[in-house]
C-alpha positions in Angstrom: 120.6 95.4 72.2 119.8 96.6 75.3 123.0 98.6 77.5 122.5 99.5 81.4 124.3 102.5 82.2 124.0 105.0 84.8 121.5 108.3 84.4 123.3 111.4 82.9 121.6 114.9 83.1 121.3 115.1 79.5 118.8 112.0 79.9 116.4 114.0 82.4 114.1 115.3 79.7 113.7 111.4 78.4 113.2 110.3 82.0 110.3 112.5 82.6 108.5 111.5 79.7 109.0 108.2 80.5 107.7 108.5 84.0 105.0 110.5 82.7 104.0 108.0 79.8 104.1 105.0 82.5 101.8 106.9 84.8 104.6 107.6 87.5 105.4 111.0 89.5 107.9 112.9 88.2 110.6 113.5 90.7 111.9 117.2 90.8 114.8 118.2 89.3 115.9 119.7 93.0 114.9 116.5 94.6 116.9 114.0 91.9 119.9 116.5 92.5 120.1 115.7 96.0 119.6 112.1 95.4 122.2 111.5 92.9 124.6 113.7 95.0 124.6 110.9 97.5 123.7 107.8 95.2 124.6 108.6 91.6 125.8 105.1 91.0 121.9 104.0 91.7 120.1 105.8 89.1 120.1 103.4 86.0 119.2 103.7 82.5 118.3 101.0 79.9 118.9 102.0 76.3 117.5 100.1 73.4 119.5 101.4 70.5 119.3 105.2 71.4 116.0 105.1 73.3 115.7 105.1 76.9 113.4 102.2 77.3 113.3 101.9 81.2 114.6 103.3 84.3 115.3 102.5 87.9 116.1 104.6 90.7 117.5 103.3 94.0 118.8 105.2 97.4 121.0 103.8 100.2 121.2 105.3 103.7 123.9 103.3 104.8 121.4 100.8 106.4 118.9 99.9 104.0 118.3 100.4 100.1 115.5 101.4 98.8 114.1 100.9 94.4 112.0 103.6 93.4 110.7 104.4 90.2 111.0 101.5 88.1 109.5 102.3 84.8 109.4 100.5 81.6 108.2 102.1 78.0 105.1 100.0 77.2 106.7 99.5 73.8 109.7 97.5 75.7 108.0 95.8 77.8 108.1 91.7 78.1 111.9 91.7 77.3 113.5 91.2 80.6 114.4 95.0 80.7 113.1 95.5 84.0 114.7 92.3 85.5 118.2 93.1 83.8 117.9 96.6 85.3 117.0 95.4 88.5 119.6 93.0 88.5 122.5 95.8 88.3 121.0 97.5 90.8 121.0 94.8 93.0 124.6 94.1 92.3 125.4 97.9 93.1 123.7 97.6 96.5 125.8 94.7 97.4 128.8 96.2 96.2 128.1 99.1 98.9 127.7 96.2 101.8 123.8 96.9 101.5 122.1 94.0 103.6 118.5 94.4 102.5 116.6 96.3 99.9 113.0 97.4 100.4 110.2 98.8 97.9 107.1 100.1 97.8 104.0 98.3 95.5 100.7 99.8 95.5 98.2 97.2 96.8 95.9 96.8 93.3 99.3 96.7 91.4 99.1 92.9 91.1 101.0 92.7 87.9 104.2 95.0 89.6 103.4 92.2 93.1 103.9 89.2 90.9 107.2 90.6 89.4 108.8 91.6 92.6 108.2 88.3 93.9 109.2 86.4 91.0 112.8 88.3 91.8 112.5 87.4 95.2 110.7 90.1 97.0 108.4 89.0 99.6 105.6 91.3 100.9 105.4 92.5 104.4 102.7 93.5 106.9 104.7 96.8 107.5 102.2 99.8 107.3 103.7 103.1 105.5 103.3 106.0 107.3 104.1 109.6 105.8 104.2 113.1 106.5 104.9 116.1 104.1 107.7 118.5 105.4 107.4 122.2 105.1 103.9 122.2 104.7 100.4 122.9 106.5 98.9 119.8 107.9 96.2 117.7 105.4 93.1 118.2 107.4 91.5 117.1 104.5 92.6 113.5 105.3 91.8 113.8 109.1 95.1 114.7 110.4 94.9 117.6 112.9 98.0 119.4 114.0 99.3 118.4 117.3 98.3 121.5 119.0 94.5 120.8 118.2 94.3 117.5 119.6 93.6 117.3 123.4 
């Protein structure tokens, strides 16, 4: 039986193992603490028996919801667990008054794109821009600090 529930800190090591096994980056404990201070009800775990089979993390900034880090243990895939988790997360977004939910899919991950499209998520032509905060600029990617640009 599949049980969807909120994340609790005793899940952390099992969630890290799941993220690692599925090729997801591990969210550091400090960053997760900040996220859970704001949106604890949006980090969901799916248990099958006593096993953490899947997780999904959502955030809500008061304007848009964001779905992050959906991961399903390969041994539990194709059982509808991801769909169940996303449906519960969407229900929780709706309860918060969230008018729109966004997510990112890597361009080469066509299976993930098909999954999200089947759930009604439409690709958009937006371009993701990112800037690491608190560090030096990444000059290896052709990004120069503003002070060096003429």
